[in-house]
Backbone bond lengths (Angstrom), bond angles and torsions (degrees), N, CA, C in turn:
res aa  C-N    CA-C-N  psi(-1)  N-CA   C-N-CA  omega(-1)  CA-C   N-CA-C  phi
1 X - - - 1.433 - - 1.529 108.86 -
2 X 1.328 115.85 135.44 1.462 121.29 -177.56 1.524 110.23 -92.36
3 X 1.308 116.63 130.11 1.469 121.02 178.32 1.524 108.42 -106.13
4 X 1.301 115.86 137.69 1.454 121.11 178.35 1.517 109.53 -89.38
5 X 1.308 115.47 142.02 1.454 119.42 177.86 1.528 109.71 -75.10
6 X 1.312 116.06 160.88 1.468 120.70 177.07 1.520 110.28 -58.33
7 X 1.318 116.50 -38.38 1.470 120.22 -179.32 1.530 111.13 -62.19
8 X 1.321 116.94 -41.96 1.463 121.11 178.79 1.524 110.92 -63.57
9 X 1.301 116.63 -43.17 1.465 121.12 179.81 1.522 110.27 -65.05
10 X 1.336 116.69 -45.47 1.468 120.68 179.61 1.522 111.43 -61.44
11 X 1.316 116.72 -44.85 1.463 121.17 178.78 1.521 110.38 -61.63
12 X 1.311 116.47 -41.44 1.462 121.04 179.10 1.525 111.68 -63.22
13 X 1.321 116.84 -39.21 1.466 120.33 178.53 1.525 111.19 -66.64
14 X 1.333 116.85 -42.02 1.474 119.74 176.86 1.526 110.68 -61.50
15 X 1.332 115.93 -43.94 1.460 120.71 179.85 1.529 110.56 -62.99
16 X 1.331 116.51 -46.63 1.462 121.07 -178.81 1.528 110.83 -62.24
17 X 1.330 117.11 -41.64 1.465 121.04 177.92 1.529 110.73 -60.42
18 X 1.341 116.09 -46.71 1.468 120.40 179.56 1.523 110.91 -61.08
19 X 1.323 116.88 -41.95 1.464 121.39 -179.53 1.528 110.69 -64.25
20 X 1.312 117.54 -42.35 1.469 121.40 179.43 1.523 110.46 -64.28
21 X 1.332 116.78 -42.64 1.464 120.30 179.64 1.522 110.80 -64.67
22 X 1.333 117.71 -46.69 1.474 121.46 -178.90 1.523 111.76 -62.69
23 X 1.333 116.06 -41.79 1.464 120.36 -174.44 1.520 113.27 -88.75
24 X 1.338 117.27 -9.19 1.459 120.78 -177.89 1.516 112.21 66.54
25 X 1.323 116.08 31.56 1.468 121.14 -177.16 1.534 111.30 -84.48
26 X 1.319 114.96 168.03 1.461 121.39 177.10 1.523 110.06 -79.31
27 X 1.328 115.62 158.98 1.453 120.92 173.01 1.513 115.20 106.80
28 X 1.327 117.76 1.72 1.459 120.22 -177.67 1.531 111.36 -60.03
29 X 1.331 117.42 -42.72 1.466 120.64 -179.38 1.526 111.25 -59.71
30 X 1.314 116.38 -39.61 1.459 120.92 -178.35 1.529 111.73 -68.05
31 X 1.323 115.74 -44.66 1.467 119.84 -179.84 1.524 110.07 -65.25
32 X 1.328 116.50 -43.64 1.462 119.63 179.40 1.528 111.14 -65.28
33 X 1.321 118.01 -33.51 1.465 120.72 176.24 1.533 110.29 -64.52
34 X 1.325 116.47 -43.08 1.471 119.92 177.06 1.528 110.77 -62.61
35 X 1.326 116.11 -40.11 1.459 120.02 179.78 1.531 110.69 -63.93
36 X 1.318 116.56 -41.05 1.468 120.49 178.90 1.530 110.40 -64.95
37 X 1.333 117.01 -40.79 1.461 120.58 177.69 1.528 111.83 -61.08
38 X 1.325 115.68 -33.53 1.457 120.70 179.75 1.532 112.55 -85.79
39 X 1.356 116.49 -2.97 1.463 120.55 178.23 1.512 113.89 79.21
40 X 1.313 117.00 24.40 1.470 120.87 -179.09 1.524 110.52 -90.25
41 X 1.313 116.20 142.10 1.464 121.45 175.95 1.522 108.51 -80.75
42 X 1.322 116.23 126.24 1.465 120.08 -176.40 1.524 112.84 -64.87
43 X 1.322 116.99 -30.56 1.464 119.39 -177.08 1.526 112.67 -103.98
44 X 1.333 117.97 19.18 1.455 121.36 -178.32 1.522 111.89 -66.88
45 X 1.310 116.59 -34.66 1.465 121.04 178.39 1.523 109.05 -119.88
46 X 1.333 117.17 133.70 1.466 119.01 177.93 1.524 110.82 -69.24
47 X 1.312 115.99 153.54 1.460 121.01 176.56 1.523 107.35 -88.93
48 X 1.334 117.86 110.39 1.461 119.50 -179.36 1.526 111.45 -68.47
49 X 1.323 115.80 152.05 1.463 120.13 177.76 1.518 109.28 -66.75
50 X 1.300 114.77 151.80 1.453 120.01 178.11 1.522 109.25 -70.74
51 X 1.298 116.31 131.04 1.460 121.07 179.53 1.520 110.53 -81.43
52 X 1.312 113.48 148.42 1.454 118.92 176.29 1.526 107.87 -85.41
53 X 1.293 116.20 102.27 1.464 121.20 179.35 1.513 108.94 -102.99
54 X 1.303 113.29 65.98 1.451 120.40 -174.25 1.523 112.81 -72.17
55 X 1.312 116.17 -29.58 1.457 120.43 -175.14 1.515 111.04 -105.72
56 X 1.307 115.75 133.87 1.460 120.86 173.40 1.520 107.95 -88.93
57 X 1.304 116.17 177.25 1.461 121.70 -177.33 1.528 111.19 -53.23
58 X 1.320 114.96 123.70 1.466 121.10 178.00 1.519 114.12 87.23
59 X 1.320 118.11 -18.79 1.458 120.13 -177.09 1.523 112.40 -72.59
60 X 1.330 118.16 -35.97 1.460 120.61 178.60 1.522 109.48 -64.34
61 X 1.303 116.49 -44.99 1.466 121.46 178.15 1.528 110.00 -58.83
62 X 1.307 116.80 -43.73 1.470 120.89 -179.72 1.526 111.23 -66.38
63 X 1.336 117.74 -39.87 1.463 121.21 179.21 1.529 110.86 -64.10
64 X 1.322 116.70 -40.04 1.467 121.09 177.88 1.520 109.78 -63.81
65 X 1.316 116.65 -47.05 1.469 120.19 -179.56 1.529 111.44 -63.75
66 X 1.324 117.01 -40.69 1.469 120.27 178.02 1.519 110.62 -59.98
67 X 1.321 116.28 -41.44 1.466 120.41 -179.79 1.527 110.99 -68.51
68 X 1.315 117.69 -40.35 1.468 120.68 -179.40 1.525 112.65 -71.93
69 X 1.307 116.94 -23.02 1.476 119.40 176.25 1.526 111.35 -69.13
70 X 1.329 116.22 -18.27 1.469 120.70 176.10 1.528 111.33 -78.13
71 X 1.331 115.45 -17.28 1.456 120.63 -179.88 1.514 110.91 143.98
72 X 1.332 117.42 167.94 1.461 121.45 179.97 1.527 111.66 -59.18
73 X 1.329 116.13 143.43 1.456 122.15 -177.79 1.531 109.76 -145.47
74 X 1.331 115.98 152.01 1.464 120.38 169.89 1.524 107.54 -80.86
75 X 1.323 116.18 165.71 1.458 118.60 179.28 1.528 110.42 -63.30
76 X 1.317 117.68 -34.09 1.464 120.81 177.60 1.531 110.56 -64.25
77 X 1.320 117.60 -42.91 1.466 121.01 178.95 1.520 111.11 -64.36
78 X 1.324 116.46 -39.17 1.461 120.42 178.29 1.524 109.43 -64.03
79 X 1.327 116.17 -47.32 1.471 121.10 -178.61 1.527 111.02 -59.07
80 X 1.324 117.00 -45.07 1.462 120.57 -179.89 1.523 111.29 -65.31
81 X 1.312 116.73 -39.40 1.466 120.63 -177.67 1.529 112.47 -67.46
82 X 1.333 116.66 -37.51 1.466 119.01 -177.55 1.528 111.88 -97.53
83 X 1.339 117.06 -2.85 1.453 120.40 177.54 1.508 113.34 69.58
84 X 1.317 116.48 44.77 1.457 121.47 -176.85 1.517 109.46 -131.90
85 X 1.333 116.65 151.46 1.458 121.77 177.47 1.532 109.44 -72.99
86 X 1.330 115.53 129.69 1.455 120.89 -176.70 1.519 113.43 -55.74
87 X 1.322 116.84 -40.98 1.462 119.91 -176.05 1.526 112.22 -66.56
88 X 1.313 116.98 -20.96 1.462 120.17 -176.38 1.522 114.06 -87.79
89 X 1.320 118.56 -5.57 1.458 116.50 179.55 1.522 113.20 -127.53
90 X 1.324 117.65 11.63 1.463 121.11 177.47 1.536 110.89 -59.13
91 X 1.334 116.38 -39.10 1.468 119.70 179.18 1.531 111.52 -64.35
92 X 1.311 117.34 -33.35 1.471 120.85 178.63 1.523 109.98 -68.79
93 X 1.343 116.68 -42.10 1.470 120.24 176.44 1.530 110.24 -60.33
94 X 1.331 116.24 -45.41 1.463 119.91 -179.12 1.536 111.64 -64.75
95 X 1.316 117.08 -37.71 1.468 120.09 178.70 1.526 110.90 -65.84
96 X 1.334 116.15 -42.02 1.465 119.74 177.43 1.524 110.95 -65.25
97 X 1.320 116.78 -37.82 1.471 121.72 177.87 1.529 110.22 -64.70
98 X 1.336 116.63 -44.02 1.466 121.19 -179.42 1.526 111.48 -62.05
99 X 1.328 117.20 -31.52 1.471 121.54 178.65 1.525 112.48 -83.75
100 X 1.326 116.70 -4.99 1.460 120.36 179.26 1.518 113.57 80.73
101 X 1.326 117.17 12.83 1.462 121.09 -178.55 1.527 110.55 -78.13
102 X 1.342 115.91 -37.64 1.461 121.04 177.72 1.521 108.54 -130.60
103 X 1.324 116.15 165.80 1.462 119.91 177.67 1.524 109.28 -136.11
104 X 1.314 114.80 160.47 1.450 122.17 -179.59 1.518 108.42 -118.97
105 X 1.324 116.00 121.01 1.454 122.02 175.51 1.521 107.85 -116.29
106 X 1.340 115.92 100.84 1.462 119.20 -174.25 1.504 109.78 70.66
107 X 1.342 115.93 -112.48 1.472 122.18 178.40 1.523 112.33 -107.89
108 X 1.330 116.53 4.07 1.458 120.77 -171.53 1.534 110.76 -110.37
109 X 1.325 115.08 128.60 1.458 122.67 176.97 1.527 109.16 -94.76
110 X 1.332 115.45 145.84 1.465 120.00 175.65 1.521 108.82 -151.09
111 X 1.324 115.84 162.63 1.458 120.98 177.90 1.512 107.53 -67.26
112 X 1.330 115.59 131.79 1.456 121.06 -171.14 1.465 115.00 -87.68
């Protein structure tokens, strides 16, 4: 039988509390009661904002390629067209570039 460490349980409670707050789900009182029993400070960790996970695996890459098939675009134009934060898909652009699928000329991306 596997036993969880106190640290794992505490981390899980913080995560669950943050998830309940972000999603507006039920059970916050119960989780906070467990945290108090364990001696955890409720405000020790900030509740991060919910991320926009609009794209599933492979969908971001496909959206970028679909946009570039319309013509050359800057990363800002691509981000605006697909409704995504530029900083969150730079790695996808670089991966596509490394595979030779797209290329970068100055500031402009195009299908390679």
